[in-house]
Kinemage of the C-alpha trace (Angstrom):
@kinemage 1
@onewidth
@group {chain A} dominant
@subgroup {mainchain}
@vectorlist {calphas} color= white
{ca met a 1} P -84.000 -40.958 -133.641
{ca ser a 2} L -82.422 -43.089 -136.348
{ca arg a 3} L -80.641 -46.244 -135.218
{ca pro a 4} L -77.569 -47.557 -137.029
{ca arg a 5} L -77.964 -50.681 -139.137
{ca leu a 6} L -75.745 -53.712 -138.800
{ca pro a 7} L -72.435 -53.289 -140.659
{ca thr a 8} L -71.799 -55.137 -143.899
{ca ala a 9} L -68.950 -57.647 -144.017
{ca ile a 10} L -66.649 -55.038 -145.566
{ca glu a 11} L -67.652 -52.344 -143.074
{ca leu a 12} L -66.975 -54.693 -140.192
{ca ala a 13} L -63.607 -55.653 -141.680
{ca his a 14} L -62.705 -51.952 -141.793
{ca gln a 15} L -63.849 -51.408 -138.199
{ca leu a 16} L -61.774 -54.308 -136.929
{ca ile a 17} L -58.683 -53.333 -138.932
{ca arg a 18} L -58.990 -49.701 -137.807
{ca glu a 19} L -58.835 -50.904 -134.174
{ca arg a 20} L -55.620 -52.868 -134.772
{ca leu a 21} L -53.644 -50.842 -137.329
{ca ser a 22} L -51.524 -47.817 -136.398
{ca pro a 23} L -49.348 -45.275 -138.212
{ca gly a 24} L -46.045 -46.874 -139.177
{ca asp a 25} L -47.442 -50.417 -139.468
{ca thr a 26} L -47.186 -52.744 -142.452
{ca ala a 27} L -50.385 -53.994 -144.086
{ca val a 28} L -51.168 -56.180 -147.084
{ca asp a 29} L -54.090 -55.958 -149.492
{ca ala a 30} L -54.009 -59.475 -150.913
{ca thr a 31} L -56.658 -58.740 -153.593
{ca val a 32} L -56.579 -55.047 -154.510
{ca gly a 33} L -59.552 -55.121 -156.888
{ca asn a 34} L -60.777 -51.549 -157.317
{ca gly a 35} L -58.412 -50.205 -154.643
{ca his a 36} L -60.817 -49.329 -151.841
{ca asp a 37} L -59.106 -51.477 -149.200
{ca thr a 38} L -55.647 -50.409 -150.390
{ca val a 39} L -56.471 -46.722 -149.907
{ca phe a 40} L -58.154 -47.489 -146.579
{ca leu a 41} L -55.027 -49.258 -145.306
{ca ala a 42} L -52.692 -46.564 -146.668
{ca ser a 43} L -54.643 -43.805 -144.936
{ca ile a 44} L -54.212 -45.537 -141.574
{ca val a 45} L -50.534 -46.573 -141.732
{ca gly a 46} L -49.489 -43.155 -143.059
{ca ala a 47} L -46.229 -42.198 -144.729
{ca gly a 48} L -44.196 -44.066 -142.098
{ca gly a 49} L -45.956 -47.331 -142.855
{ca arg a 50} L -46.183 -49.667 -145.812
{ca val a 51} L -49.004 -51.188 -147.823
{ca ile a 52} L -48.219 -53.966 -150.266
{ca gly a 53} L -50.973 -54.932 -152.706
{ca phe a 54} L -51.498 -57.851 -155.073
{ca asp a 55} L -53.840 -58.639 -157.930
{ca ile a 56} L -53.548 -60.934 -160.943
{ca gln a 57} L -55.246 -58.407 -163.212
{ca glu a 58} L -53.324 -55.475 -164.666
{ca thr a 59} L -56.616 -53.538 -164.830
{ca ala a 60} L -57.070 -53.832 -161.058
{ca ile a 61} L -53.509 -52.639 -160.438
{ca gln a 62} L -54.008 -49.637 -162.767
{ca ile a 63} L -57.283 -48.649 -161.080
{ca thr a 64} L -55.717 -49.005 -157.637
{ca ala a 65} L -52.543 -47.145 -158.620
{ca ala a 66} L -54.660 -44.182 -159.737
{ca lys a 67} L -56.628 -44.163 -156.475
{ca ala a 68} L -53.472 -44.582 -154.373
{ca ser a 69} L -51.393 -42.027 -156.280
{ca gly a 70} L -51.237 -39.756 -153.215
{ca phe a 71} L -49.779 -42.552 -151.084
{ca pro a 72} L -46.118 -43.176 -151.997
{ca his a 73} L -45.905 -45.867 -149.305
{ca val a 74} L -48.131 -48.194 -151.394
{ca thr a 75} L -46.422 -50.823 -153.552
{ca leu a 76} L -48.505 -52.833 -156.013
{ca his a 77} L -47.695 -56.131 -157.740
{ca val a 78} L -49.413 -57.745 -160.725
{ca glu a 79} L -49.165 -61.170 -159.145
{ca ser a 80} L -51.304 -63.658 -157.320
{ca his a 81} L -51.713 -63.249 -153.587
{ca glu a 82} L -49.847 -66.534 -153.253
{ca ser a 83} L -46.695 -64.469 -154.038
{ca ile a 84} L -46.908 -62.536 -150.762
{ca gly a 85} L -43.797 -64.291 -149.450
{ca lys a 86} L -41.673 -62.879 -152.292
{ca tyr a 87} L -42.321 -59.280 -151.215
{ca val a 88} L -43.183 -59.342 -147.516
{ca thr a 89} L -40.866 -60.746 -144.856
{ca gly a 90} L -42.814 -60.339 -141.621
{ca gly a 91} L -44.060 -57.880 -139.073
{ca val a 92} L -47.435 -57.498 -140.786
{ca gln a 93} L -50.223 -56.100 -138.649
{ca ala a 94} L -53.126 -56.520 -141.084
{ca val a 95} L -53.928 -58.524 -144.220
{ca met a 96} L -57.155 -58.010 -146.142
{ca phe a 97} L -58.660 -60.446 -148.643
{ca asn a 98} L -61.731 -59.534 -150.680
{ca leu a 99} L -62.442 -62.683 -152.677
{ca gly a 100} L -64.446 -63.393 -155.812
{ca tyr a 101} L -64.028 -61.392 -158.991
{ca leu a 102} L -63.159 -57.799 -159.888
{ca pro a 103} L -66.370 -55.737 -159.702
{ca gly a 104} L -67.018 -54.393 -163.194
{ca gly a 105} L -64.406 -56.772 -164.618
{ca asp a 106} L -64.316 -60.203 -166.208
{ca lys a 107} L -66.428 -62.432 -163.947
{ca ser a 108} L -64.684 -65.539 -165.229
{ca ile a 109} L -61.469 -64.463 -163.476
{ca thr a 110} L -61.970 -65.335 -159.813
{ca thr a 111} L -59.979 -66.185 -156.750
{ca arg a 112} L -59.386 -69.900 -156.316
{ca pro a 113} L -59.188 -71.938 -153.111
{ca glu a 114} L -55.719 -73.337 -153.858
{ca ser a 115} L -54.019 -69.949 -154.257
{ca thr a 116} L -56.083 -68.318 -151.515
{ca ile a 117} L -55.169 -70.991 -148.968
{ca lys a 118} L -51.505 -70.776 -149.965
{ca ala a 119} L -51.691 -66.985 -149.460
{ca leu a 120} L -53.414 -67.447 -146.106
{ca asn a 121} L -50.739 -69.875 -144.929
{ca leu a 122} L -48.090 -67.297 -145.825
{ca ser a 123} L -50.118 -64.502 -144.214
{ca thr a 124} L -50.532 -66.306 -140.899
{ca asn a 125} L -46.750 -66.782 -140.772
{ca leu a 126} L -46.109 -63.096 -141.509
{ca leu a 127} L -48.686 -61.785 -139.030
{ca ser a 128} L -47.425 -60.046 -135.884
{ca gly a 129} L -48.892 -60.763 -132.459
{ca gly a 130} L -52.230 -58.991 -132.212
{ca gly a 131} L -52.405 -58.784 -136.010
{ca leu a 132} L -55.532 -59.476 -138.026
{ca ile a 133} L -56.509 -61.122 -141.303
{ca thr a 134} L -59.930 -60.315 -142.751
{ca ile a 135} L -61.443 -62.365 -145.545
{ca ala a 136} L -64.572 -61.175 -147.354
{ca val a 137} L -65.956 -64.421 -148.776
{ca tyr a 138} L -68.324 -64.360 -151.743
{ca gly a 139} L -70.088 -67.647 -152.383
{ca gly a 140} L -72.516 -66.496 -155.071
{ca his a 141} L -70.338 -66.909 -158.174
{ca pro a 142} L -69.280 -70.119 -159.935
{ca gly a 143} L -66.671 -71.748 -157.713
{ca gly a 144} L -67.442 -69.412 -154.816
{ca glu a 145} L -69.160 -72.006 -152.651
{ca gln a 146} L -66.259 -74.426 -153.085
{ca glu a 147} L -63.793 -71.699 -152.112
{ca ala a 148} L -65.904 -70.774 -149.064
{ca thr a 149} L -66.053 -74.404 -147.929
{ca ala a 150} L -62.296 -74.853 -148.368
{ca leu a 151} L -61.559 -71.641 -146.444
{ca glu a 152} L -63.769 -72.619 -143.534
{ca glu a 153} L -62.201 -76.077 -143.363
{ca trp a 154} L -58.726 -74.504 -143.465
{ca ser a 155} L -59.537 -71.922 -140.787
{ca arg a 156} L -60.953 -74.567 -138.428
{ca gln a 157} L -57.524 -76.246 -138.495
{ca leu a 158} L -55.670 -73.201 -137.139
{ca pro a 159} L -54.364 -73.909 -133.633
{ca gln a 160} L -56.481 -72.244 -130.969
{ca glu a 161} L -53.375 -71.436 -128.935
{ca gly a 162} L -52.063 -69.176 -131.706
{ca phe a 163} L -55.165 -67.853 -133.447
{ca gly a 164} L -58.748 -66.863 -132.911
{ca val a 165} L -61.119 -67.341 -135.846
{ca ala a 166} L -64.587 -65.795 -136.171
{ca lys a 167} L -67.308 -65.718 -138.818
{ca tyr a 168} L -69.734 -62.817 -139.348
{ca gln a 169} L -72.660 -63.571 -141.639
{ca phe a 170} L -76.161 -62.311 -142.332
{ca leu a 171} L -78.606 -65.200 -142.163
{ca asn a 172} L -81.694 -63.582 -143.699
{ca gln a 173} L -80.283 -61.881 -146.820
{ca arg a 174} L -80.981 -62.820 -150.431
{ca asn a 175} L -78.474 -63.303 -153.243
{ca ser a 176} L -75.555 -64.729 -151.220
{ca pro a 177} L -74.080 -61.544 -149.737
{ca pro a 178} L -70.446 -61.775 -148.676
{ca tyr a 179} L -69.590 -62.879 -145.190
{ca leu a 180} L -66.495 -62.188 -143.147
{ca leu a 181} L -63.906 -64.552 -141.733
{ca val a 182} L -61.551 -62.917 -139.245
{ca ile a 183} L -58.310 -64.444 -138.035
{ca gly a 184} L -56.488 -62.838 -135.149
{ca arg a 185} L -53.008 -63.828 -134.016
{ca arg a 186} L -52.755 -64.171 -130.270
């Protein structure tokens, strides 16, 4: 009998979001990249829900728009995730961040701690009770370790009375695989 392996950071993020998100909810994909998380969120919230996605690269938005073409409840913006507050007013049940650079894209264009922390501050304010923020953190690219350190310092400052924060990380893997930070609103 084959035993299941431990989930990757992204697989765990999906498992946790799937447990919290329901049809009709609002979700945000803060870094749409190649659109996998956007489509995942859209398939859960259904036509009665909303998914709002952000990316600074037009290429990422085009790729995601093609993948999400069957989901009219997805709205995409060619803007930084720090612009979440311009398009989302509250009642968000899930926010997903997948940091680093666009796979297959220009590796010099990466997420930055300043804009990511601004987006996280906005996201925590928009998050409904019981809502979840997942952050796939990649430390293996230039600037990635600094972003990871800044995110962990920021997340440690969240008040325990309002939020739970967890970290899921493989300790024996090579090549700096991503790890997952999870923030849940109480």
